[in-house]
N, C-alpha and C positions, 0 to 999 in steps of 0.2 A: 722539266729542267731541274736539274740538280743544284741546289746552292750550296756553296762553300761555306764552312763555318769558321774559317779563319779571319782574323782582323786584317786583310790584305791591305787595306788602305791607311794602314798606321804601320810604316816601316819598321822592323824589329830593332831594338835598340834605342829608338827615338824617345820613348817614355817607358819607363820600367815601373810605373805606377801599377800597371795591370799585367805584369808579365811574371808568373803566369796570370790569366785572367781569373779572377776570383768569381765572377759572374756568368761564366761558361755555362751555356745551358745544356743540360741532361736530357739527351734526346728520348731515352726510355720514359723519362717523366712526362714529356708533352705527348707521348703517344699512349698515355695512361687511359684518355678517354674513351679509346676504341675509334671504330670507322662507323659513319652512317651507312647502313644496310639498306638502302631504299630498293634495290632491286630484290631483296627477299620478302620485303613486307607486301602484304597484300593491298592493293590500292585504296580500299574503303579505310584500312587502318592507318596507312601513310596520309591520308588526307584528313582523318580525325585529329590524329596527333599533331599535323602541322596547323591546322586551323585552331586548336586550343591553345598551343604554345603562341601562336602568333596574336591571338586574343589578348593572352596575358602580357606579352613583351610590347607589342605596338599600341594597345589599346587598354593596357593596364588592369584588365580584369581580374579581380582578386583570385587568390589561389583556391580559396573554398568554393568560389562560384566556378572556377574551372575544374575542380573536381567534382562538383555537381553536374557540369556539363557532360563530362567524361561518363559518369555513371547514367545519365538519361541516355545519351547517346548508345551505350553498352545494351541498355535495354531495348532502346528501339531497334537495333540491329538483331537482337534476340527474337524479337517480336516479328520482324519483316522476314528473316532468313535464319532458323535456328542452326543451319550448318555452317553458317559463316563465323569466323572467328572473332569474338569479342574483344574489344580494346581493354587495356589497363584502366583502372578506375582513379589514378592520382596523376597529377601535373608533374610530379617528381619522376614517375616512370616513365611518362611521355617523353619528356625532356631527355632522359638516359636513354631510350630507345634510339631518338633521333640524333644522338650525341652532340647535343647543343651546348654542354658544359665544357667550355675550353679550360684546360688546366693551366694555372699561371702560379707564379712565385709570390708568397708574401714574405717580403724582405723584413727583417728587423732593423728597427731604427732607433737610434739613441733619443730618449726624452729629454736628455738636456742639450746636447750640442748637435742633435739631428744628423749623426753621422750614420750612413746607411752600409750594412753588412750583408755578406751573402746569407742565403736561405740555410735553415737549419736542414742539416742531413749533408750539406755539400763538404767537400774535402777541405775547404777554406772557411768554414763557418766559426762564429766566435760566440762564446757565452756572456762575455762582459765587453763594455765599451773599452777600448783601447787608450783613450783619452779621458773619459770620466771615471772610468773603473766603477760602473754600475751596471748590474744585469739588463741584458736585452730581451730576456724571456721570462714568463711567469713561472712561479715555482712548478716543479713537476706534480706535486699534489694539490688538489682543491682544498677550500676551507673545510671541507666535510672529509676530508682525508682520503679521497679516491685519486687514483694515478691516472694523470692526464695520459691520451692515447698519443699525442705528439705535441712538439715543443710549439707555444703559441707566443708570439712576441708581445711585448708591453705596447710598441707602436708599431702598427702594420703599414707596410708600403707595397701596394699590389703592383705587380711588375709583370709583363710579358715581352720578352725579347722581340724586337723588330725583323730578325731573321725567321723567327718562328711564323709569325703572322705572314711575312711574304711568302714562305714555303706553303703555307695553307691556302693562300688566296690563286697562287700559282696551279693549283689542281683544278681550279674552275676551267672547263674546256673553252678553248680560244682565247683564253686571257692574254697568252704570251704574245700572238699576232696583234691583239689590240695595245699591248704595251710598247710594240716596236711600229705601230702604225703612224706616229709623227715621222717616222725617216722617209715614208712615200707621200707625204704632204708637200704639194708644189709650194716652192718659196722664192721670194725676191729680195734681193738687196735693198735695205732701207725700209722694209715691211714688216711690221710686228703682228704676228696674228696669234702666237702662243709663247710660252716662256722658252722654247727651243730657237726662237728667232731673237731672244735678247743676248746681249754679250756674253752674260756669265756662262750660259749652255754652250753658245757658239764658239766662243774663243777663249775662255779664261779658265773653267775647270779642266782641272788634269788628273789623268789616271796615274797610278803608281810607276810607270815605265815613262811618263814625262809626256806621253801623247794626249790628246784632247779625249776626255772620258765620253763626250757625245760627239765623236768623230762619225761622219755620215758621209764617206765619198760613196762614188757609183758602186763601188764592189762591196759596200757595206751596208746594205739594206736590211740585213738581219743582225746588224751589229758587228764591230770589230772582232774578227775570227769566229764570226756566228755566236758572239756572247751577248745574253740580255743584259743590257744596261740600264739601271732604274734611279731616277732622280725623285728624292723627297724633300717637301718642305716642313719644318718643324714648328708646330703651334703649341704655345704655352698660354694660358689665360686663368686667371683666377676668377671665381664666381663665389657668392655669398647663397648660401642653403639656409633658409629659414626653418628650424626644426619645430618650432611652436611659437605662439604669440608671446610667450612668457621667457623663452630660452634665448640666450644670445646668439648673434648671427654665427655662423660657421663658415670659414673659406676654405674651399679645396681647390685644387689645380690639377686638371689633366693636361698631360702632354700627349699630344697625337702626331701623326704624320699623314700628310696628304701626298699621293703619288702623283708626280708631275706628268708622267707619261700618258696617264689615264685622260682620254677628252673629257670635256667638261660635263657631259651628260651622264658619265659614270663617276668622276671625281667629286661632283657636286652632289653625291648621295651619302648621307652620314654614316650609313652601313659599310662604306667603302674607305672610311678613315681608319687608321692603324693606330687605336689608341695604346701606348706602351706602358703608361704608369699614371697613378693619381696621387699627387703630393697630398699627404695627410694634413688635416687641419687641427686645431680651430683656428689657427691664425696664419698669415701669410709668413713663409720664410724670408730672412734677410738674404741679401745679395751672395754671403759667403756660405750659407746653409743651403741654398738651392744648388750650388755646385756638388754637393754630396749626392743630391738626387738624380743630378744629371750623370754622374758618373757610369753607372751600369749602362746608361741608354746610348752614351757617346761610345764606349768601349766595345758596342755591340753593332755599329754601324759597316755591316759586311755586305760585300758584293752590290752595295748601293753607295750613293753620293748625296750629301746634305747640300742642297741647292741654296735655300733660304731660311732664315728663322723669322717667323710671322706672328708677331704679338703685338700688342698694345705697348705704348712707350714704357711704361713703369716696368713690365716684365722685360721688355727688350733690354733696358739698362741692367736688370738683374741677370739675365742670361748671357748676355754678351760682354759682361765685365766692365760696363760703364759705371760712372758714378751716377747717383740720383739725377733725374732730370729738373731738380731744384737745386743743383750744384751751379757754381758759377759758370762753368763749362758744360753747358746744358745739351749740347747737340751731339749725337752720335757720328756725324757726319763731318763736321768742322769744328774748329775752337773758339767758336763766337761765344761770348761773355753774356751773362744777364743785363748788364747796362747796356751792351750793344743790341740787344734784341728789340729795343723799342726805338731804334734810330732807322733812318731811311737806308742807311749802309747794310742793315741786316738782310735786304732783299735786293742788294747788288749782286749779280753773279760773280762768283771768284773772289768776294770782298775778303773772306777769312781764309786762314791757312786749313787746308783739308787734313782730317786724321788719315793716318796710312796703317795699313795692315802690320807693317813691321814694327813701328813704334808702340802699338798696342800689344804686340806679343811681348815686346820687350820690357814695357811697364808692367805687364801682367806677371811676368816671371820673377821680376824685382817685388812685387806686392807679395808673390807666393812664398819669397824667400823670408820675409819678415815674420816674427813669431809673436809679438805682443799686438794686443788690441790696439794700445794708443799709438804704435807705430805705423800700422795699416790706416788707422783714421787718419794721421797725419799725411800718409802717402796719398790717401784718396783726395783729400784737401788741395793738395799740390798738384797731383797730375791725373785726376778725375778718372782712374782707371783701377780695375781689379782683376784677379785673376779669373779665367773662366775656361771650363772643361773644354770648350770649343775648339781653344788653342792646340789641343791634342790631336786635331785632324791638319795634317800638313797642308791640305788643299783650301782650307777654308780661310775666305777674308773677313776677318773680325769687323771691318768696317764696312765693305760694300754687301756683305751676306746677311747683315743683321738690317732688315729693310725697316723703313718708317712706313707703317700700315697706313695705306689710304683711306680705309673706311673710318678709323678713329680721328686720323689727321684732317680728312677733307669734310666729311658729312657730320660726324659728332664733333668735330673740332671748329673748322672755319664757317661751314653754314650754320650750325646751332649758335656759335659765338656771335654772327652777325645778326640772325634773326631775333634770338632769345636774350641773349646777355646785352646787345646793343639797343635793338630796337624795342623790345617788349620791357625789359628790366629797367632801360635807360628812358623808359615813356616817350620814346620817338612815335611809337604806335600806343596810344592811349585807350584804355579798356572801353570806354563809352564813347570814342569818337573813331579814330582809324582803325583801330582793330575790329570794332564792330562792322565797319564797311567791309574791311578784309574778309570776314566771315561771310558777309552777304554776297560777296564776288564769289568765295568759294563753294556755295550754294548753287549756284549757278553754272558751276563748272563740270563738264561731263567728260569722263574719261573710259577707257576700255576697262572692263571690270576686273582683267588680269592684272592690272597696275597697281591696285590697291587704291586706298583713300586717306586722304588726311582726316583728323579728328575735326568735327565741326567748330570746336571751341578752341583750336590751336592757340598757344599763347596765353591761355587761361588756365588757372589749376584745374578746373574741371575738365579741360582738354588731355590732362596726363602728360607723360613725357613721352616724347617722339622717338621711334627706333630709328636705326641708321636707315632702313629702307625709306622710311617717310621722311627724313631729311633729304635724301637723295630725289625723292619725288618733288618736294618742293623746290628744290634748287634747280632740278633740270625740266620740269614740266610747269608746275603751277607757278612759280616765282616768275620766269621771263614774261609770262603773259598778265598776270594779276598785279604785280608790283608797279610797273609802269602805269597802268590804270588808276590804281590806289594813290600815287603820288599826283597824277594828273587830276583826279577829283578832289583831293584833300590837301594839295600844297596851298600855302598862303598866297593872296594876291599880291600884286606889285608893290602895294602900299606898305606891305609888311616886310619888305626887304631889309629895313633897319634891324628887324629882330635876327635874321640869318647873319647880318654883319656883326651884331653882338656876339653871337656864337662863335664866329669865327676869330673874334677879337679875344673872347674869353678862353678859347684853346689856346691861343698864341700867348696868353699871360701865363695861363698854367704850365706851358711848356718851357717859357723862360724862367720860371719860379723853379721848376724842378732841375732845370739846367744849373741854375746860380746855386741850389742847395747842394746838389751833386759836387760842384766845383768847390763849394765851401767844406763839405766832408773829406773830399781829397786833401786840401791844404790843412784841414786840422789833422788828419792822419799823418801827414809827412811832418807836421809840427811836434806831435807826439814821438815820432820816430827819432826826430832830431834830438828833442829834450831827454830821451831815454837814452842816448848816448852821453849826456851831459851828466846823468846822475839821477838817483831817486828824488832828490829835492825839486831839482828843475822839472822832472816829469810830472811830480805832484802838482807844483805850480800851473803847469800849461794844462794839466788836465782838469784843474780848477776854474781856470780861465774859460776853456771850451764849455763847461758845463755853466756857467755864469752867463755866457753868451746865448746858450740855448734856453736858459731860463727866461732871458729878456724878450727872446725872440717869440716864445711861447706867449708870454704875456701880453705882447704886442698883437699876435695873431688872434688870441681869445679877445682882445679890445675891438679888433675889427669886426670879428664875428658878432659881438653884440650889438655894434653900431648898425650891421647890416640887418640884423633881426629886428631892431627897433625901426629902421626904415621901412622894413617890409611889413611891419605892423601897422605903422603910420599909413603906407598906402592902401592897405587892405581896410582899414577904416575910412579913407578917403573913397574908395571905391563903394564901401557899404552905404555911406552917406548919398553917393551919386544914385545909387540904386534906389534908396528910399525916397529920395527927391523925384526921381523919375516915375516912382509907382504912383506918388502922389499926385505929378502932374497928369497921368493918364487917367487916374480916378477922375480928377476934376474935368478933364475932357471928356471922358464918359458920360458924366452927368451933365454937360453942358450941349454935347452934340451926339444923340444917340446913332445918328446915321454914320459916325465915323468910327462906331465900336469895333467893327469888324477890321478896318483898317490898323487900329491900334492894337488889337489883340494879336495880329498878325506880325507886329514889330516888336512885341514884347520878348519873344525868345531871343532874338539876336541881342537886344538890349542886356537882357538878364545874362547871356552867356559872357558877355564882356565884362558883367560885375563879378559873377559867380566864379568864372574860370580865369579870373585877372591873373591870379598867380601862376596858372598852368600856361596861359598864353606867353607869359614871359619864358617858360621852359619848352616852347613850342619847338619841335626838333627836327620837322621835315626839312631836308635839303634838296634843293633842285639837282645836285650831283649824284644822290644817293641811288636812283635806278640804274644808272649807267655803270656806277660801281659795281653794284651787286650784279649786274648783267655780265661783266667780266668775269666774276666767279662763275656764274652759271656757263658762260661761253667755255671756259676752262674744263669745267667737269663734264660737260657734253661731248668735247673732244676725247677727253680721257676715258670715257665711259663706252667708247666705240670697241667694235671686237678685233678691228684692224686699225693699226696705225701706222703713219710714216714717221720719217723724221721731221717733215714739215709739220706735220700735225703735233707732236711733240713740243717743238721750237715755240709753235704757236700757242699751246696751252702753258707753256713755262712762262712765255712772255705776259700773258694774260693774268696770271697768278700773280706775277711781281707787280704788274701795273696796279692791280686790285690792292694788295697789301699796302703799296706805297701811298695811293689815293685813301685808303682807310685811314692811315696815319694821319694825314692831313684834315680829313673829314671831321674826325672824332679824338685826335690827339693819342697820346702814346698810352693812356690808361686802358684803352680796349685792346691793346695788343697782347697777344699771348704766345708762348712758345710754338704753338702749332702755326701760327703764321710764318715763322722762319723754316720751321720743319717742311711747310709746303713746298719752298723754293727747291727741295732738294727731290721732290717727286720725279720730276722729269728724269734724272739720273738712273732713278730704280726702274723707270719704265724701259729705258734703254738696255738695263741689265736684264730685266725679268719679263718683258713684253706687256701686254695689256694688263690693267689693273686686275681683272678678275683670276688672273694667274697667282696674285701674290698679296690678296687681302685676306682680312680675318672673318669674313661673313662666315664660312664654313665652319671655322673652330667656334665661333660663337653659337653656331647650331648645335654643336656637339653639347655645350654648357646647358642649352635648353632641354636636350634630350635626357641628359643625367640628371638634371632637377626633376624631372617627370616621374621618375623611379621610385617606388615605396621603398622606405629603409627603416631600419631599426632605432636610428636616432643615437647609436653609441658613439664615443668618441674614440681616440687614440687608433684611428685609421680605420676601424671597423666599419664606419660609415662609406668610406672611399672604396674599402673592398666590396662592399654591397653594389656600389656604383659601378665598378669595374666588372664584377661578375655579370650582373644584368646587362650591361652594354654589350660585352662580347656575347651573350646569348641571343640578344637582339639582331646582333651581326650574323651570326650563324643561322638565325631564323630566317633572316632576309636572303642569305645566300641558298638556304633550303628552297626559298619560294622560288628564285630564279633557276634553281635545278630541276623544280617541278614543270616550269615552264618549257623544259627542253623535251620532256616526255611526249607521247604522241597525242595531236591536237585534240582527239576525240576522247581523251582518256580524263577519268574523274579528277586526278590529281591536277592535270594541266588546265583544266576549266576552273576549278577552285582557285589555283593560283593565280589566273587572270584576274578573279573577282577580288582577291586578296590585295593584289599589287595596285589595281585601280583604286580601290578604298584608301590605300595606305600613302598614295602620292600626295604631295603638297601642292597647292593650288597658287598660292601667292608669295611674294618675296623674292629677293634677289636670289637666294640659293635654289628656290623652286623654278625661277626662272631659267636659270643654267642648266639645272638639272632636267628641265622638260625637252631639252633637246633630245632626248633618248628615243630611239626607234622602238624600243619595247613600249614605252609610254604611248607612242603614236598608236600602236597595235591595241593595247589595252584600253585607252581611253576612246577608241573608236568602238562604240558600242555594236554588238552583233547585229541588233535590229532596231537603228535609230528611228524615231518617230517620222514618218513620210505619208504623203498622200498623193494619188494620181490624179491629175486635174488639168484642165486646158490653161494654156497660158493666155493671159491678155493680149489683145492686138497689139498694143504698145511693145510688150516683151517679145512676141513674135517677130514684129519688125526690126527690132533691134538686134534679135538673135541671128535674122536673116542678113543685116548688114555686116554683123562681126564675122560670120562664116565666110561671107564673099570677100570681105578684106584679107583673111588669113589664108584661105584657100579660093583663089582666084579660078583655079582650073575645075573647081566643082561649084558652080552657081547655084544658088539657093532662092526662093522667094516664099513670101507668105502666102497662103492659098487665097486670101482675100484681094491680093494685088496682082497685076497682071506680070508676067515674067519679064524680064529685061533682055534675056537672050533665050532662043527657042529650046536650048537644052537644060533650062534651067529646073531644078528639083523642087517641088511644092513641099513645104515644111508641114510635119505633122504637129498640130497644137497641143497634143497631149504630151505631158512631161511629168515625171516624178519630182515632187517637191520634197525637201528636207529641212528639217528644224535647224540644223547646223552641220558644219564640216569641222573635222579636225586636222590640223595642219602643225607638224612640229610639236606635237604635245599640246597646243592650245585649241580650245574649242570656241569657234566663230559661230555666232547664229544669226539666222536670216532675220532682220528686223520686221519684216512684213507678216512673218509668220510667228514669231514669239511676242511681237507688240512693244518691243523696246529695242534701244540700239546701244546700250551700254556694252554689249558683248559683240557687236557688230562692226566696230570702226577699225580699219587696217590700214597698214603702210605697205604698199605693193611696189615691187621694182618690176617696171614694165619694160621688157627689151625692145630695142628699134628694129621692126621688121622691115624697113625701107633698105637697110644697109649703109646707109650714109648718115652724116652727122653726129649726134650723140648715141653713145652705143645703148644707153639706158636711161629711163626716167623714173623719177619717184612720183608715185601716185598715193593720195590719201583720200580716204572716202568710207562710206558705210555700205555694208552687204545688205540689200534689199531682199534677195531672193538666191537659193541654191538649188538647182534642179539637175535632173539627169535626162538627158534626150536619147531614146532608145532606137529612134530611126537611124538606120546604117547608111548614111548618105555617102560615105567614103568606100563603101562595099569591103569593109575591113573586119566585119563582125564583131565590132566593138561599139559600145555606148559612148557617149560624150557628156562631159559635166561641165556646167556653166555656173558663174555667180553674176547676177545682175546688180550691178553697183548704182550707186550715186556719189561721184566724183566731187570733192570739194575743190574750189578755185582760189587761188590767191586774191586777197583784198586788193582792189583798184580804185577804191571809193576816195571820200574826202581824208584829208591829212589825219592821221592817227597818233596816239601818243607814243608810239615805239619808233616812229621814223627819224627823231632827232636823237637816238641813243646809239 
């Protein structure tokens, strides 16, 4: 397919800033790296070069080691067959032969104002910054007097146009059909399976002619007028790179696009991200500076449409032109204020006026017209809006297409705040009490190995910081089971209800005091405004009066604290005296009656706890309503994590989230409420616009940061470090595409067999990104070993009888029976008890082991969807169980010349025993 290079999504004359476009790519420049000549390379050289570059880029084998490996292989080839051509002996030569070096622009950036300019050699290049009037390039001669071969910017900004990258990936055979695959997918109204079921793609995004960009009528299965239309999500995320133990942290910011048209099995591979640039460090750019770096990216959105901006809240505010998330108007979706975010109204639907795309564009344009820093600062203070380069895209909704990222909001936000900030830091779960019991319960918890694990010391410093994957696991798997058990075991007895009542009363007093102080602050501010109108003298008197009242209030507060401290110390002394007296009594009893020693010793711990932990008992934080409240959050997340959602599901999740945060406010007071609690009430709207969470969260972009930080760098500043990141990442992407190209070669060929092993070794095994990427058909084929461990042996009598029963149930016209049992009907076929038993089976990229064969069951737990074979009642059932055996029956009982595969299962049953702690939740 031929890609147009005109910016046809920006109507001519709408924005003259880039007319003509100073960042127009030079086609000859991007063809300078040559083409990969796989067909002309001998198979053994192609394989050697591919493996060596793969080891360097995927596994970070040092260049010196790669050069040594090439030299050794060259000697080996010469020894085995002198007539074969020997490979080059340097990594640089191997990289050049495979054409892995993608040409990209190094744009000059002003060191002072961060303005970005066209590259050297362009018809629009500049030698000095037009604003600061300082040079953009290093001097033409070096310090030693040598002439530089080319112009080198003081600050480098690596940039590769999106259009060039799309043109590159479209050369992959079959990719166009994959990009249009969403058009033939069955869809139902009110069902959300991917981003194209969301309202944004289905109803809102418009093409330049006003029609739906993703129109998908019966006659448009190959696109309108057979045109390939692509949607992308923009991800922007800063990360810190530790250059050394003594060097300060260095912040870099990659900007990348994921292609919405790709199914998850391809989209969730880091090599399929389109990284367009990396913003230079060492510090984060401010909101105005970042617009300079967005300018070349936005101006080149050609033949594609930007569906959403997906990043964390600080980056979303900078990219989208919103004020900081610490501003009075903190939300990008509505006009709620900081004062309102801790009130129950913050969680009521439609309680606050929504932001609109039109007003954001108007405010942004007004901001753009301002020329002084002070004027812009005051404007942001009043209207919470800045100018953004995204407003140059006429179809882009500045409010609804800048999403609230579910990963940061729900998992690193709500779940982390509840468990760590409230329960752990708030001493609700104490280290030597409830938290220890929690760790003991986790130790007895068995999960499929593919799900990952939680640290055994979660909540303790030794447990480290949890990732978003682990918070997801805690909230949706561990938490719903363990938390009710923990509360059931550790909740105070009925005679301790007074402690809970005191806690509720204390929260009410704190909230009342906060409301009183807020009201007084408002009254004082109004009094100052009124006095200011009367003159300077009246204003000074009023200000002195307010300061005097504050001083008296602070003194009274300090006196109250001193009295409370004295009372606490007196109570502690009383408890210590009681403890001492109790010990003396026990000592006397021990001397008087030795036969009572055992009883007395058993009572000591309880008495001691009352004395030692008297102060902690007063702070005991377990509340009987905590588990039910936490399960509302867990329930909402389990619904939203589904790969298929309905309108009813979205409404149910939205209701649970609103109930959760409202109850949390009552349980713990306003001090625990964060902006994320309000942001979460908007998640349902973004699901309706963009489909399930996996289509618009930042897991994939966070994975990119991890990949970039793994590359070896020279630690230089001024964009040199980012240039290294950029070049190495694009080499890695080209290496990955080369691996998949080798897979398309004949199956018995050396390059294809080696590529299978390379792909298998580099596939990720755990985590959310890996779970979504593991849906790939290629991974199914690669992970399925050519000769998995197996053995031919006889089935047990139990297995044979179960197998006969199963076959008779599903194929009643072909009855079978175990040889040791009499046949039920005369034409029944006796089963051969010989079968081939395997260690594991691979399904959708995941390996499931037979527990009786391998000796453990952590990789044998499955959730199976069982169709109803009787044709009435429920259409399907969900089964949960353990795979005991996986075997192949070679007996051709259906006379079709095919073997049959079976799994011997141990199915789990729902609990119907005595009342459990979950039943009342």
